[in-house]
N, C-alpha and C positions, 0 to 999 in steps of 0.2 A: 295734502293729497292722501296721506295714510288715513286721516280721519274720515275722508269721503269714501274710501274703499271699505272701511269698517262699517259705515252706515249702510252702504249698499248690501253688504253681506247679511246684516241684521234684517233688512227688509225682505230679502229672498227667503230667509228662514221663516219669517213671520207668515208670508204668503203660503209657504208649503204647509205650515201647521194648520191653516184655515181650509186647505183643499180637502175634498172628500177622500176617504180612504180608498186606495187602489185594491182591486180584486186580486188576490194572490194567484199566480200561475199554478196550474195543476202540477203536482209533483209526479214525475215519471216513476213508475214501479221499478224497483231494482231488478236487474237481469244478471244472469251468470255468464256474461260475455268474457271469454278467455282473453288473458293478456297476450299480446303478440310476443312470440319468442324471438330473441336476438338471432340474426343470421350470421353463421360463421363463414365469412368470405375468405378463401385462401389468399394469403399475401402474395402479391405478384412476384414471380421468380426473377432473380437477378441473373446476370450473365453467368456468374459462377454456379448458381443453382442449376441452371439449364445444362451447363457443361458436365456437371457431376452426374445429373440424372440421365443424361442422354445415352451413355455407354460407348460412344464412338471416340470419346476424348479423354481416355484414362491417362495417356501420356501427357497430354496438355495440362490436365488437372494436376498431375504430379509435379510438372514443371512450374506451374503457377504457385503451388504450395512451396516448392523448394526455393523459389525466387522471392517468397514473401509478398506476393502480389494479390493474395486473396482479398484482403481488406480493400485494396485499391479497386479491383474489378467488381467488388460487391458494393462499391460506393455509389454516390448519386449519379455520377456521369454527366450526360450520357456518353457512351462509348460505342464505337463500331469495331467489332473484333472479327478478324479474318482467322478462323479457327482451323488449324491443321488436324486432320483425323489421326488416329493411331497408325493407319497405313502410311500417312504422309511422313510421320516421324520415323517409321521403319525403313523409309527410303534413304535416310541419312547413312553415312558410312558406319560400318559395324563398330559398336562401342562408343559412338558419339554421344548418344543419349546418356549412357552411364557416366561419361566424363562430365557432361554439362550439369548433371544432377549432384556432382560432388560440391561440398560447401566452398571449396577454394575457387570454384568457377561460377559462383553465384552472380557476380556482376555481368559476366558474359551471357549467362542464361537470361538475366533480367533484360539486357539490351535486346536480345533476340525476341523475347516475348513482347516488349513494348513496340517493337517494329511491326507487330501484327495488330496493333491497336491504333485507330484513328479517333481523335477526339470528336464528339458530336455523334448524332444518329444519322447515318448515311444509308438510306434504303437502296435496294438494287436499282430502282428507276433513276436514282441520282448518280449512282456509281458509274453507270454506262455513259454518263454525260461528262465524266472527268477524264483527264489524261494522266493525272497524278494526284497524290494526296499526301499531306504531311502527317507522319505518324507521331505517336506519343514519345518516341525516341528522339524526334527532331529531324529525322531523315525521311526522305520521301520514297513512296512506292510509285511505280508506274502502273497505269491502268490502260488496258487495250481490249478491244473487241475484235475477234477474228472468227469468221465463219459462224457467227452467232454465239460464240463462246467468249466468256469474260476471263481475263487473266490479270492477276496482281503479280507484277514482276513475271516470273515463269510459272507461277502456280495457277491452275485453273480453279475458278469458282464453281463448285459442283452443287451447291445448295445455298439459297439466299433467304433473307428476311425472316430469320428466326428471332422474333421480337422478345425482348426482355423488359423488365421494369426500368432498367437503367441503360437501355441501348438496344443494339441489334447484333446478331451473329450471322456471318456468311461463312460457309464451310469451304475450305480449300484442300487441294490434294497434294500439296507440297509445302514443306517448311520454307519460308522465305528468310533470307539472311541480309542484314544491312550491308550496303556497299563497302562500308568502312571496316567490315569484319570478314575474316576468313577463318573457317573452322577446319582445322586439320584433322584428317582421319586419325584416330588413335593408332598407335604403333602396335604391330603384332609382335610375337615373341622374337622372330628373326630380326625385325627392325630394331628392337630394343637392344638385342645382343650386339648387333653391328654398331649401333651408335654409342654404346656404353664405353667401349675402350678396354674393358677388363677381360673380354672374351674373344680375343683375336684367334686363339688356337681353336676354341670351340666353334667359331664361325667357319674357319677353314675346314674343320672336320665335318661340319654339317654340309658344307658345299661338296666336299670330296665324296661323302656318302650319298649324295643326291637327295637329301632330306629337306632342302630349302622349301620346296612347295608344300611338303607335308606339314612343316612347322609354321608355315604361313596360312595354313588352312583354317577351317572354321573351328576345329577343336570342340570344346576347350581342352587344353593340355596343361599339365603341371610339369615344369622343367626344373630339374635340379642341375644348375649350371656351374660346372667347374671353372674357376678362374684360370688365367694363364699360369699363375703360380701353382695351381693344382696340377695342371698338365706337366709342368716342369719337374714335379716330384716323381714322375714315372721314370723307370730306368732309362739311361741314356740311349737314344736311338729309337725308343719305342714309338714316339709320335711320328717320326719320319717313316718308319715301317708301316704304321697303320694308315698313313696317308697315301701309300702306294695303291694303284688301281687293283692289283691282285689281292689286296687285303680289304677290299671294299665291304665285303659281307661281315667280316669281323668288326670293322669300324662301325658299321651300321648297327650291329648287335649291341656294341658298347654304348652307343648314343641312345638307342631306344631303351636301354636299361636305365637311363637318366630321365625318362619320361613316364609319367603316370597319366592315363586317360582321365579326363575330368579336371575340375578346378579345385585343388586342395590347398586351402589357406593354412597359415601357420596355426591358427586356432583349432583346426580340424585334426591336428596331429596329437596323438597320445602315446604315452610310454608303452612299448610292446606292440604297437601297431604293425601289422604286416600288410603290405599293399602290392597289388599286381602292376607290373610295368607294361609299357607298350611292347616289350620283348616277349611278354607272357610269363616272365619269371618274377619272383618275389623280392621286394626290398624290405628292410627291417628298420624300424624307428626306435630310438631310445631317447629318453629325457633324463639328464643327469646333471645335478648341480647347476641348474639354470641354463644348461646348454642342450641343444637338440642335435641328434645325429641321425643320419641315414646310412646304414651299414657302418663303414669305418670313417665316413666323412662328417665333419662338423658343418652344420648349417649356419653360416655366418651372416647372412642377410636374408630377410624373408619378404614375401608379399609384394614383389614388383609386378604390378598388374599390367597385363597387356590386353589388347582387344580380343584375343583368342585364348586367354588363360592367365597363368601366373608363373613367375620365375622365383625360385629360391636359390641363393648362391651358396656353393659348397667349396670346401678347401682341399678336397681330394677327389680324384677320379674314382668312381666306384665301378667295379668289374663284376660281370655276371658270375653267379656261383653255381658250381655243380653240387651234387649231393654231399660229397665229402666237405667241400668248402662251407656249405650251409650248416652242416652238423658241427663243424669246428666253430663257426661264428656264433652259433646259438648255444654253444657250451654243452653239447652232448659229450661230456668228457669221457665217461666210461665207455660209451658206444664207440667213440673215436679210438680209444686205446684198444678196444677189442678188434676193431677193423684193421688197425695197424698190426696187431699181434697175429691176426689170421691172414695177413698179406692180401687183403681185399681192397686196399686203397686204389690201386690202378683199375681194378674191376669197376668199382663204384664211381670212379672219375671218368669211366669210359663213355662211349656214345649212348649206350642204353637204348631206349629209355627204361628206367626202373621206377617202381613204386616201393618205397621203403617205409615199413612200420617201425618207427624209431623209438625204442624205450628210453625214457629219461634216466638220469642218474638215480633218481629215487626208485625207479622201477628195478634197476639192477640191485639196489640196496635191499630190496624185498627178498632176494634169493637167500637160501640158507647160508649162514655164516661160513666163510671160507670158500664158497662155491666159485665166486668170481676169481679169486686168487688162483685157484686150481685151474680154471679154464684158461687163464692167461699164461700158464706154463707152456713152454715149447712142445713138450710131449703130448699136450692135449689140443694141439693146433687144429687137428681134423674135427674134433668134437666141437670146438669153438666155431670153426668155419661152418659146420652144418647148422648150428644154432643161428648164426648170423644170416645165412642164406635162407633160412626158414622165415626170416623177417622181410624178405625181398620178393616182390611179385614182378615178373617181366612185364614191360609195358608201362604206360602212364595212365594210372587209374585215379581219376579225381574223386572227391568225396561223393559227388552226385551220382557217380557210377558205382562206387563201392556199395552203397545202400541198396542197390538193385540186385546185388549178388547174394547167394547163400554160401558160396565157397569160392576159393581162388587157389590156383596151383602156384606154389612158390618156386624160387630158383633152386631149391633143394630137390624139387620133384614131388614133395608132399603137399597136401592141401591144408589150407586153414579154413575154418568155418567163419561165416559172417552172419551176424544177427543184429536186429534192431529191437531194443526193448525200452519202452517208456521214453522214446526219443533219443536214446543213447545207442551208440554203435559199438559192437564188441567184435574183436578178432580173437577167436577162441575165447579165453576168459579175460582178455585184456581190453580195457575200455579205450576207445579212441578219444583223446582229450583235445587235440588240435589237428586241423586238417589243412591240406592244400598249401603247403610250403613249396612253391614251384621253383624248380631249378632248371639249369640248362639241359640236364639229361634225365629229368624225371620229376617226381613229386615225393614229398615226405609227409606222412601222417604220424602224429605223435601218440604213443600208447603208454599206459601207466603200469604195465606188467610185462616182463620178459616172457615170450611164448616159446615153448619147447617142443621140438619135433617128437613124433612117436618113437 
């Protein structure tokens, strides 16, 4: 057979050689036809791409990222996602989202998100024909149509058929929760204090002062919470007296002195920080040898987060300070000695209010040698008193008001001049170096030079 095929091939070639030559086809003239350019067709968007780009699903996107579901929902699918808007998440109890986004709650968050996903691509026209659907969590959602509206469990579908390369999105107005799961509202500051067990006296005090609703409010608040042991360190009978109805205002003031408006975490506290409390007076922070203090109290536990703020635990009840107390606490030792020598302690612990321009110890040290010792002698008491009263302005004048003045009349009856130069404030020739230490009976501004009356 092979020899026969070979013979036939030779015969064909011989015939071809004997045939007349074919006329060559005319050659087309070359033309400058441009090459077609490749078309950049955008890649179809996945469910995740659409959610990120939309702008209405920032919380959902954050949740998907926190749950580690980005790769899943950007995968082949197809998936049907019932996507809650940011407004839907905002309807959850206060603090719920923040709790769910914490790493320790990742599994719970994942379960909630998977409950919003149905395997397969189910368009709106198909959804309305169903009474239920099994989710990617393995639990079912109910589907119902009422008055032309479609509901997934208790969430209304408000927009349908946003198609993606790997499925479809339907928008819902409420976050839906699996029947097997209950999401407790995060506890507020009062709830935490009640449940903790270490704050029974504090809770009783908050109730007696009528501050429960305040501290359960939106806030945020930072509460420095004394333990029961802290209250027990007060003189015998003090707590019982404070809890009496006639002492409600005093108790309220003490409690508000333990509250700072806003959420101040431990990392926000620095050495020397002065902060205003809800009472309107100042507290003082100190960091020393790895320990943190607020006034005289050690902060022994920090950052107990609540839905409306944060609690830090302290070992001592802190009491609001008047001008003399604040001067003593902040170590204005020379000024305090002078106030005592001039018998002005009771005056400056009085109702006031007073504005005190307080010279530092370094300011007193700038006086000529021996001056201070001479002033502290009993025979020079009147002269010392006059100098001190020249540092006091009746009324509570905060820094923002001081800079608007050109002069102010002191408790001595003589005026001090006030000027602002290059952003610095001067009282006579003394520079104001620290402002607005707020006390129960006024305010202290710190100056770097002793000012002397005429």
